[in-house]
PQR file of N, CA, C, O and H, with PARSE charges and radii, in Angstrom:
ATOM      1  N   UNK A   1       0.813  -1.183   0.000 -0.4000 1.5000
ATOM      2  CA  UNK A   1       0.000   0.000   0.000 -0.0000 2.0000
ATOM      3  C   UNK A   1       0.867   1.261   0.000  0.5500 1.7000
ATOM      4  O   UNK A   1       0.518   2.261  -0.626 -0.5500 1.4000
ATOM      5  N   UNK A   2       1.984   1.205   0.698 -0.4000 1.5000
ATOM      6  CA  UNK A   2       2.872   2.357   0.756 -0.0000 2.0000
ATOM      7  C   UNK A   2       3.355   2.720  -0.643  0.5500 1.7000
ATOM      8  O   UNK A   2       3.474   3.901  -0.970 -0.5500 1.4000
ATOM      9  H   UNK A   2       2.267   0.392   1.207  0.4000 1.0000
ATOM     10  N   UNK A   3       3.630   1.729  -1.461 -0.4000 1.5000
ATOM     11  CA  UNK A   3       4.116   1.999  -2.808 -0.0000 2.0000
ATOM     12  C   UNK A   3       3.081   2.759  -3.636  0.5500 1.7000
ATOM     13  O   UNK A   3       3.438   3.657  -4.398 -0.5500 1.4000
ATOM     14  H   UNK A   3       3.533   0.770  -1.195  0.4000 1.0000
ATOM     15  N   UNK A   4       1.826   2.412  -3.495 -0.4000 1.5000
ATOM     16  CA  UNK A   4       0.759   3.113  -4.225 -0.0000 2.0000
ATOM     17  C   UNK A   4       0.705   4.580  -3.799  0.5500 1.7000
ATOM     18  O   UNK A   4       0.610   5.469  -4.644 -0.5500 1.4000
ATOM     19  H   UNK A   4       1.536   1.683  -2.876  0.4000 1.0000
ATOM     20  N   UNK A   5       0.767   4.834  -2.483 -0.4000 1.5000
ATOM     21  CA  UNK A   5       0.764   6.215  -1.999 -0.0000 2.0000
ATOM     22  C   UNK A   5       2.003   6.971  -2.478  0.5500 1.7000
ATOM     23  O   UNK A   5       1.927   8.158  -2.793 -0.5500 1.4000
ATOM     24  H   UNK A   5       0.845   4.111  -1.796  0.4000 1.0000
ATOM     25  N   UNK A   6       3.130   6.287  -2.531 -0.4000 1.5000
ATOM     26  CA  UNK A   6       4.360   6.913  -3.033 -0.0000 2.0000
ATOM     27  C   UNK A   6       4.187   7.333  -4.480  0.5500 1.7000
ATOM     28  O   UNK A   6       4.514   8.464  -4.841 -0.5500 1.4000
ATOM     29  H   UNK A   6       3.192   5.322  -2.275  0.4000 1.0000
ATOM     30  N   UNK A   7       3.681   6.447  -5.303 -0.4000 1.5000
ATOM     31  CA  UNK A   7       3.449   6.778  -6.713 -0.0000 2.0000
ATOM     32  C   UNK A   7       2.440   7.921  -6.839  0.5500 1.7000
ATOM     33  O   UNK A   7       2.644   8.855  -7.615 -0.5500 1.4000
ATOM     34  H   UNK A   7       3.415   5.528  -5.010  0.4000 1.0000
ATOM     35  N   UNK A   8       1.355   7.839  -6.073 -0.4000 1.5000
ATOM     36  CA  UNK A   8       0.302   8.850  -6.166 -0.0000 2.0000
ATOM     37  C   UNK A   8       0.829  10.232  -5.786  0.5500 1.7000
ATOM     38  O   UNK A   8       0.456  11.228  -6.406 -0.5500 1.4000
ATOM     39  H   UNK A   8       1.189   7.080  -5.443  0.4000 1.0000
ATOM     40  N   UNK A   9       1.682  10.300  -4.784 -0.4000 1.5000
ATOM     41  CA  UNK A   9       2.201  11.591  -4.343 -0.0000 2.0000
ATOM     42  C   UNK A   9       3.375  12.061  -5.209  0.5500 1.7000
ATOM     43  O   UNK A   9       3.376  13.190  -5.698 -0.5500 1.4000
ATOM     44  H   UNK A   9       1.985   9.492  -4.280  0.4000 1.0000
ATOM     45  N   UNK A  10       4.355  11.204  -5.392 -0.4000 1.5000
ATOM     46  CA  UNK A  10       5.593  11.621  -6.058 -0.0000 2.0000
ATOM     47  C   UNK A  10       5.501  11.627  -7.579  0.5500 1.7000
ATOM     48  O   UNK A  10       5.994  12.549  -8.230 -0.5500 1.4000
ATOM     49  H   UNK A  10       4.354  10.287  -4.995  0.4000 1.0000
ATOM     50  N   UNK A  11       4.882  10.617  -8.138 -0.4000 1.5000
ATOM     51  CA  UNK A  11       4.896  10.458  -9.596 -0.0000 2.0000
ATOM     52  C   UNK A  11       3.637  10.978 -10.273  0.5500 1.7000
ATOM     53  O   UNK A  11       3.708  11.764 -11.217 -0.5500 1.4000
ATOM     54  H   UNK A  11       4.481   9.868  -7.610  0.4000 1.0000
ATOM     55  N   UNK A  12       2.498  10.539  -9.789 -0.4000 1.5000
ATOM     56  CA  UNK A  12       1.238  10.867 -10.454 -0.0000 2.0000
ATOM     57  C   UNK A  12       0.690  12.221 -10.034  0.5500 1.7000
ATOM     58  O   UNK A  12      -0.108  12.813 -10.761 -0.5500 1.4000
ATOM     59  H   UNK A  12       2.440   9.900  -9.022  0.4000 1.0000
ATOM     60  N   UNK A  13       1.104  12.725  -8.872 -0.4000 1.5000
ATOM     61  CA  UNK A  13       0.616  14.011  -8.341 -0.0000 2.0000
ATOM     62  C   UNK A  13      -0.905  14.026  -8.175  0.5500 1.7000
ATOM     63  O   UNK A  13      -1.557  15.053  -8.367 -0.5500 1.4000
ATOM     64  H   UNK A  13       1.753  12.244  -8.282  0.4000 1.0000
ATOM     65  N   UNK A  14      -1.455  12.859  -7.812 -0.4000 1.5000
ATOM     66  CA  UNK A  14      -2.904  12.751  -7.624 -0.0000 2.0000
ATOM     67  C   UNK A  14      -3.313  12.821  -6.159  0.5500 1.7000
ATOM     68  O   UNK A  14      -4.498  12.709  -5.842 -0.5500 1.4000
ATOM     69  H   UNK A  14      -0.925  12.025  -7.656  0.4000 1.0000
ATOM     70  N   UNK A  15      -2.354  13.002  -5.269 -0.4000 1.5000
ATOM     71  CA  UNK A  15      -2.655  13.105  -3.843 -0.0000 2.0000
ATOM     72  C   UNK A  15      -1.765  14.209  -3.253  0.5500 1.7000
ATOM     73  O   UNK A  15      -0.605  14.362  -3.636 -0.5500 1.4000
ATOM     74  H   UNK A  15      -1.392  13.093  -5.526  0.4000 1.0000
ATOM     75  N   UNK A  16      -2.328  14.960  -2.326 -0.4000 1.5000
ATOM     76  CA  UNK A  16      -1.578  16.044  -1.687 -0.0000 2.0000
ATOM     77  C   UNK A  16      -1.050  15.580  -0.328  0.5500 1.7000
ATOM     78  O   UNK A  16      -1.440  14.525   0.173 -0.5500 1.4000
ATOM     79  H   UNK A  16      -3.271  14.835  -2.015  0.4000 1.0000
ATOM     80  N   UNK A  17      -0.169  16.372   0.253 -0.4000 1.5000
ATOM     81  CA  UNK A  17       0.338  16.059   1.591 -0.0000 2.0000
ATOM     82  C   UNK A  17      -0.800  16.020   2.597  0.5500 1.7000
ATOM     83  O   UNK A  17      -0.834  15.168   3.485 -0.5500 1.4000
ATOM     84  H   UNK A  17       0.148  17.229  -0.154  0.4000 1.0000
ATOM     85  N   UNK A  18      -1.726  16.950   2.447 -0.4000 1.5000
ATOM     86  CA  UNK A  18      -2.853  17.015   3.387 -0.0000 2.0000
ATOM     87  C   UNK A  18      -3.716  15.760   3.305  0.5500 1.7000
ATOM     88  O   UNK A  18      -4.133  15.216   4.328 -0.5500 1.4000
ATOM     89  H   UNK A  18      -1.699  17.642   1.726  0.4000 1.0000
ATOM     90  N   UNK A  19      -3.979  15.308   2.092 -0.4000 1.5000
ATOM     91  CA  UNK A  19      -4.768  14.094   1.915 -0.0000 2.0000
ATOM     92  C   UNK A  19      -4.000  12.885   2.404  0.5500 1.7000
ATOM     93  O   UNK A  19      -4.566  12.001   3.047 -0.5500 1.4000
ATOM     94  H   UNK A  19      -3.640  15.750   1.261  0.4000 1.0000
ATOM     95  N   UNK A  20      -2.719  12.843   2.104 -0.4000 1.5000
ATOM     96  CA  UNK A  20      -1.880  11.739   2.556 -0.0000 2.0000
ATOM     97  C   UNK A  20      -1.856  11.658   4.078  0.5500 1.7000
ATOM     98  O   UNK A  20      -1.844  10.567   4.648 -0.5500 1.4000
ATOM     99  H   UNK A  20      -2.259  13.561   1.581  0.4000 1.0000
ATOM    100  N   UNK A  21      -1.849  12.807   4.727 -0.4000 1.5000
ATOM    101  CA  UNK A  21      -1.831  12.843   6.194 -0.0000 2.0000
ATOM    102  C   UNK A  21      -3.085  12.235   6.801  0.5500 1.7000
ATOM    103  O   UNK A  21      -3.052  11.774   7.943 -0.5500 1.4000
ATOM    104  H   UNK A  21      -1.859  13.693   4.265  0.4000 1.0000
ATOM    105  N   UNK A  22      -4.186  12.223   6.065 -0.4000 1.5000
ATOM    106  CA  UNK A  22      -5.430  11.679   6.612 -0.0000 2.0000
ATOM    107  C   UNK A  22      -5.424  10.157   6.698  0.5500 1.7000
ATOM    108  O   UNK A  22      -6.272   9.582   7.381 -0.5500 1.4000
ATOM    109  H   UNK A  22      -4.213  12.597   5.138  0.4000 1.0000
ATOM    110  N   UNK A  23      -4.493   9.493   6.027 -0.4000 1.5000
ATOM    111  CA  UNK A  23      -4.449   8.029   6.067 -0.0000 2.0000
ATOM    112  C   UNK A  23      -3.392   7.498   7.028  0.5500 1.7000
ATOM    113  O   UNK A  23      -3.249   6.285   7.182 -0.5500 1.4000
ATOM    114  H   UNK A  23      -3.804   9.960   5.472  0.4000 1.0000
ATOM    115  N   UNK A  24      -2.648   8.401   7.679 -0.4000 1.5000
ATOM    116  CA  UNK A  24      -1.646   7.978   8.651 -0.0000 2.0000
ATOM    117  C   UNK A  24      -2.363   7.399   9.865  0.5500 1.7000
ATOM    118  O   UNK A  24      -3.227   8.044  10.459 -0.5500 1.4000
ATOM    119  H   UNK A  24      -2.764   9.387   7.554  0.4000 1.0000
ATOM    120  N   UNK A  25      -1.993   6.181  10.219 -0.4000 1.5000
ATOM    121  CA  UNK A  25      -2.557   5.530  11.396 -0.0000 2.0000
ATOM    122  C   UNK A  25      -3.821   4.731  11.153  0.5500 1.7000
ATOM    123  O   UNK A  25      -4.295   4.046  12.059 -0.5500 1.4000
ATOM    124  H   UNK A  25      -1.291   5.657   9.736  0.4000 1.0000
ATOM    125  N   UNK A  26      -4.376   4.800   9.959 -0.4000 1.5000
ATOM    126  CA  UNK A  26      -5.567   4.008   9.663 -0.0000 2.0000
ATOM    127  C   UNK A  26      -5.174   2.547   9.449  0.5500 1.7000
ATOM    128  O   UNK A  26      -4.037   2.262   9.074 -0.5500 1.4000
ATOM    129  H   UNK A  26      -3.990   5.357   9.223  0.4000 1.0000
ATOM    130  N   UNK A  27      -6.108   1.616   9.686 -0.4000 1.5000
ATOM    131  CA  UNK A  27      -5.775   0.196   9.495 -0.0000 2.0000
ATOM    132  C   UNK A  27      -5.221  -0.117   8.098  0.5500 1.7000
ATOM    133  O   UNK A  27      -4.288  -0.911   7.973 -0.5500 1.4000
ATOM    134  H   UNK A  27      -7.031   1.847   9.992  0.4000 1.0000
ATOM    135  N   UNK A  28      -5.773   0.483   7.069 -0.4000 1.5000
ATOM    136  CA  UNK A  28      -5.275   0.254   5.714 -0.0000 2.0000
ATOM    137  C   UNK A  28      -4.415   1.418   5.232  0.5500 1.7000
ATOM    138  O   UNK A  28      -4.189   1.578   4.033 -0.5500 1.4000
ATOM    139  H   UNK A  28      -6.530   1.128   7.171  0.4000 1.0000
ATOM    140  N   UNK A  29      -3.945   2.219   6.167 -0.4000 1.5000
ATOM    141  CA  UNK A  29      -3.185   3.417   5.823 -0.0000 2.0000
ATOM    142  C   UNK A  29      -1.689   3.208   5.924  0.5500 1.7000
ATOM    143  O   UNK A  29      -1.171   2.127   5.644 -0.5500 1.4000
ATOM    144  H   UNK A  29      -4.129   2.088   7.141  0.4000 1.0000
ATOM    145  N   UNK A  30      -1.008   4.266   6.330 -0.4000 1.5000
ATOM    146  CA  UNK A  30       0.442   4.253   6.434 -0.0000 2.0000
ATOM    147  C   UNK A  30       0.859   4.715   7.822  0.5500 1.7000
ATOM    148  O   UNK A  30       0.045   5.223   8.592 -0.5500 1.4000
ATOM    149  H   UNK A  30      -1.429   5.144   6.558  0.4000 1.0000
ATOM    150  N   UNK A  31       2.122   4.533   8.128 -0.4000 1.5000
ATOM    151  CA  UNK A  31       2.651   4.991   9.414 -0.0000 2.0000
ATOM    152  C   UNK A  31       3.252   6.386   9.258  0.5500 1.7000
ATOM    153  O   UNK A  31       3.422   6.879   8.143 -0.5500 1.4000
ATOM    154  H   UNK A  31       2.784   4.120   7.502  0.4000 1.0000
ATOM    155  N   UNK A  32       3.567   7.009  10.377 -0.4000 1.5000
ATOM    156  CA  UNK A  32       4.211   8.316  10.348 -0.0000 2.0000
ATOM    157  C   UNK A  32       5.578   8.221   9.666  0.5500 1.7000
ATOM    158  O   UNK A  32       6.004   9.154   8.986 -0.5500 1.4000
ATOM    159  H   UNK A  32       3.429   6.608  11.283  0.4000 1.0000
ATOM    160  N   UNK A  33       6.256   7.096   9.853 -0.4000 1.5000
ATOM    161  CA  UNK A  33       7.548   6.896   9.202 -0.0000 2.0000
ATOM    162  C   UNK A  33       7.379   6.797   7.691  0.5500 1.7000
ATOM    163  O   UNK A  33       8.190   7.331   6.935 -0.5500 1.4000
ATOM    164  H   UNK A  33       5.909   6.338  10.406  0.4000 1.0000
ATOM    165  N   UNK A  34       6.311   6.104   7.246 -0.4000 1.5000
ATOM    166  CA  UNK A  34       6.017   6.002   5.810 -0.0000 2.0000
ATOM    167  C   UNK A  34       5.751   7.388   5.230  0.5500 1.7000
ATOM    168  O   UNK A  34       6.209   7.705   4.132 -0.5500 1.4000
ATOM    169  H   UNK A  34       5.652   5.670   7.860  0.4000 1.0000
ATOM    170  N   UNK A  35       5.007   8.214   5.971 -0.4000 1.5000
ATOM    171  CA  UNK A  35       4.697   9.572   5.522 -0.0000 2.0000
ATOM    172  C   UNK A  35       5.988  10.346   5.270  0.5500 1.7000
ATOM    173  O   UNK A  35       6.118  11.040   4.262 -0.5500 1.4000
ATOM    174  H   UNK A  35       4.635   7.957   6.863  0.4000 1.0000
ATOM    175  N   UNK A  36       6.937  10.221   6.192 -0.4000 1.5000
ATOM    176  CA  UNK A  36       8.202  10.935   6.045 -0.0000 2.0000
ATOM    177  C   UNK A  36       8.981  10.429   4.833  0.5500 1.7000
ATOM    178  O   UNK A  36       9.576  11.225   4.106 -0.5500 1.4000
ATOM    179  H   UNK A  36       6.831   9.657   7.011  0.4000 1.0000
ATOM    180  N   UNK A  37       8.983   9.127   4.610 -0.4000 1.5000
ATOM    181  CA  UNK A  37       9.680   8.569   3.456 -0.0000 2.0000
ATOM    182  C   UNK A  37       9.048   9.071   2.157  0.5500 1.7000
ATOM    183  O   UNK A  37       9.758   9.396   1.205 -0.5500 1.4000
ATOM    184  H   UNK A  37       8.499   8.481   5.201  0.4000 1.0000
ATOM    185  N   UNK A  38       7.723   9.134   2.117 -0.4000 1.5000
ATOM    186  CA  UNK A  38       7.015   9.538   0.901 -0.0000 2.0000
ATOM    187  C   UNK A  38       7.172  11.026   0.629  0.5500 1.7000
ATOM    188  O   UNK A  38       7.473  11.423  -0.496 -0.5500 1.4000
ATOM    189  H   UNK A  38       7.146   8.870   2.891  0.4000 1.0000
ATOM    190  N   UNK A  39       6.969  11.851   1.652 -0.4000 1.5000
ATOM    191  CA  UNK A  39       6.947  13.302   1.439 -0.0000 2.0000
ATOM    192  C   UNK A  39       8.265  13.995   1.738  0.5500 1.7000
ATOM    193  O   UNK A  39       8.531  15.077   1.216 -0.5500 1.4000
ATOM    194  H   UNK A  39       6.725  11.528   2.566  0.4000 1.0000
ATOM    195  N   UNK A  40       9.088  13.384   2.570 -0.4000 1.5000
ATOM    196  CA  UNK A  40      10.323  14.025   2.993 -0.0000 2.0000
ATOM    197  C   UNK A  40      10.139  14.930   4.189  0.5500 1.7000
ATOM    198  O   UNK A  40      11.107  15.519   4.671 -0.5500 1.4000
ATOM    199  H   UNK A  40       8.873  12.504   2.994  0.4000 1.0000
ATOM    200  N   UNK A  41       8.913  15.056   4.680 -0.4000 1.5000
ATOM    201  CA  UNK A  41       8.601  15.891   5.835 -0.0000 2.0000
ATOM    202  C   UNK A  41       8.122  15.029   6.993  0.5500 1.7000
ATOM    203  O   UNK A  41       7.538  13.965   6.788 -0.5500 1.4000
ATOM    204  H   UNK A  41       8.127  14.578   4.288  0.4000 1.0000
ATOM    205  N   UNK A  42       8.375  15.497   8.212 -0.4000 1.5000
ATOM    206  CA  UNK A  42       7.863  14.807   9.392 -0.0000 2.0000
ATOM    207  C   UNK A  42       6.344  14.916   9.423  0.5500 1.7000
ATOM    208  O   UNK A  42       5.773  15.931   9.025 -0.5500 1.4000
ATOM    209  H   UNK A  42       8.850  16.361   8.378  0.4000 1.0000
ATOM    210  N   UNK A  43       5.702  13.858   9.899 -0.4000 1.5000
ATOM    211  CA  UNK A  43       4.247  13.881  10.069 -0.0000 2.0000
ATOM    212  C   UNK A  43       3.917  14.633  11.352  0.5500 1.7000
ATOM    213  O   UNK A  43       4.478  14.352  12.410 -0.5500 1.4000
ATOM    214  H   UNK A  43       6.166  13.033  10.222  0.4000 1.0000
ATOM    215  N   UNK A  44       3.025  15.566  11.249 -0.4000 1.5000
ATOM    216  CA  UNK A  44       2.542  16.303  12.414 -0.0000 2.0000
ATOM    217  C   UNK A  44       1.039  16.071  12.486  0.5500 1.7000
ATOM    218  O   UNK A  44       0.294  16.432  11.575 -0.5500 1.4000
ATOM    219  H   UNK A  44       2.569  15.794  10.389  0.4000 1.0000
ATOM    220  N   UNK A  45       0.613  15.464  13.582 -0.4000 1.5000
ATOM    221  CA  UNK A  45      -0.808  15.179  13.753 -0.0000 2.0000
ATOM    222  C   UNK A  45      -1.583  16.483  13.831  0.5500 1.7000
ATOM    223  O   UNK A  45      -1.144  17.433  14.479 -0.5500 1.4000
ATOM    224  H   UNK A  45       1.218  15.171  14.322  0.4000 1.0000
ATOM    225  N   UNK A  46      -2.733  16.532  13.174 -0.4000 1.5000
ATOM    226  CA  UNK A  46      -3.540  17.754  13.247 -0.0000 2.0000
ATOM    227  C   UNK A  46      -4.037  17.978  14.671  0.5500 1.7000
ATOM    228  O   UNK A  46      -4.332  17.029  15.398 -0.5500 1.4000
ATOM    229  H   UNK A  46      -3.090  15.760  12.647  0.4000 1.0000
ATOM    230  N   UNK A  47      -4.122  19.217  15.045 -0.4000 1.5000
ATOM    231  CA  UNK A  47      -4.615  19.543  16.380 -0.0000 2.0000
ATOM    232  C   UNK A  47      -6.069  19.955  16.271  0.5500 1.7000
ATOM    233  O   UNK A  47      -6.464  20.664  15.345 -0.5500 1.4000
ATOM    234  H   UNK A  47      -3.882  19.988  14.455  0.4000 1.0000
ATOM    235  N   UNK A  48      -6.838  19.511  17.203 -0.4000 1.5000
ATOM    236  CA  UNK A  48      -8.256  19.872  17.234 -0.0000 2.0000
ATOM    237  C   UNK A  48      -8.391  21.222  17.905  0.5500 1.7000
ATOM    238  O   UNK A  48      -7.804  21.472  18.958 -0.5500 1.4000
ATOM    239  H   UNK A  48      -6.518  18.935  17.955  0.4000 1.0000
ATOM    240  N   UNK A  49      -9.149  22.064  17.301 -0.4000 1.5000
ATOM    241  CA  UNK A  49      -9.384  23.377  17.885 -0.0000 2.0000
ATOM    242  C   UNK A  49     -10.794  23.414  18.455  0.5500 1.7000
ATOM    243  O   UNK A  49     -11.777  23.203  17.745 -0.5500 1.4000
ATOM    244  H   UNK A  49      -9.626  21.862  16.446  0.4000 1.0000
ATOM    245  N   UNK A  50     -10.866  23.683  19.728 -0.4000 1.5000
ATOM    246  CA  UNK A  50     -12.163  23.778  20.367 -0.0000 2.0000
ATOM    247  C   UNK A  50     -12.723  25.168  20.164  0.5500 1.7000
ATOM    248  O   UNK A  50     -12.029  26.170  20.333 -0.5500 1.4000
ATOM    249  H   UNK A  50     -10.067  23.854  20.304  0.4000 1.0000
ATOM    250  N   UNK A  51     -13.972  25.208  19.804 -0.4000 1.5000
ATOM    251  CA  UNK A  51     -14.647  26.477  19.633 -0.0000 2.0000
ATOM    252  C   UNK A  51     -15.657  26.622  20.761  0.5500 1.7000
ATOM    253  O   UNK A  51     -16.498  25.753  20.989 -0.5500 1.4000
ATOM    254  H   UNK A  51     -14.535  24.393  19.667  0.4000 1.0000
ATOM    255  N   UNK A  52     -15.550  27.724  21.446 -0.4000 1.5000
ATOM    256  CA  UNK A  52     -16.487  27.958  22.533 -0.0000 2.0000
ATOM    257  C   UNK A  52     -17.294  29.208  22.239  0.5500 1.7000
ATOM    258  O   UNK A  52     -16.797  30.168  21.651 -0.5500 1.4000
ATOM    259  H   UNK A  52     -14.867  28.430  21.261  0.4000 1.0000
ATOM    260  N   UNK A  53     -18.501  29.175  22.645 -0.4000 1.5000
ATOM    261  CA  UNK A  53     -19.352  30.348  22.509 -0.0000 2.0000
ATOM    262  C   UNK A  53     -19.857  30.735  23.884  0.5500 1.7000
ATOM    263  O   UNK A  53     -20.110  29.879  24.731 -0.5500 1.4000
ATOM    264  H   UNK A  53     -18.904  28.395  23.123  0.4000 1.0000
ATOM    265  N   UNK A  54     -19.994  31.979  24.087 -0.4000 1.5000
ATOM    266  CA  UNK A  54     -20.448  32.470  25.381 -0.0000 2.0000
ATOM    267  C   UNK A  54     -21.678  33.338  25.162  0.5500 1.7000
ATOM    268  O   UNK A  54     -21.716  34.190  24.275 -0.5500 1.4000
ATOM    269  H   UNK A  54     -19.789  32.675  23.398  0.4000 1.0000
ATOM    270  N   UNK A  55     -22.657  33.101  25.977 -0.4000 1.5000
ATOM    271  CA  UNK A  55     -23.851  33.942  25.910 -0.0000 2.0000
ATOM    272  C   UNK A  55     -24.061  34.599  27.260  0.5500 1.7000
ATOM    273  O   UNK A  55     -23.897  33.976  28.309 -0.5500 1.4000
ATOM    274  H   UNK A  55     -22.626  32.409  26.698  0.4000 1.0000
ATOM    275  N   UNK A  56     -24.413  35.821  27.214 -0.4000 1.5000
ATOM    276  CA  UNK A  56     -24.720  36.522  28.473 -0.0000 2.0000
ATOM    277  C   UNK A  56     -26.137  37.040  28.387  0.5500 1.7000
ATOM    278  O   UNK A  56     -26.594  37.479  27.332 -0.5500 1.4000
ATOM    279  H   UNK A  56     -24.546  36.327  26.362  0.4000 1.0000
ATOM    280  N   UNK A  57     -26.807  36.983  29.483 -0.4000 1.5000
ATOM    281  CA  UNK A  57     -28.196  37.442  29.539 -0.0000 2.0000
ATOM    282  C   UNK A  57     -28.290  38.731  30.277  0.5500 1.7000
ATOM    283  O   UNK A  57     -29.383  39.276  30.429 -0.5500 1.4000
ATOM    284  H   UNK A  57     -26.436  36.626  30.340  0.4000 1.0000
TER
END
């Protein structure tokens, strides 16, 4: 599976780094180490941003 992602990112240009990052850690996905080999960049897990709203009466 890693080879397909490598081709898609490096050769075919049919996948972006952002899309590739979404498959890191999935059962049929890739590892963070695979991500680095494919893209040349360290994998950084996305951070969740909490949105809070405040109401005053």
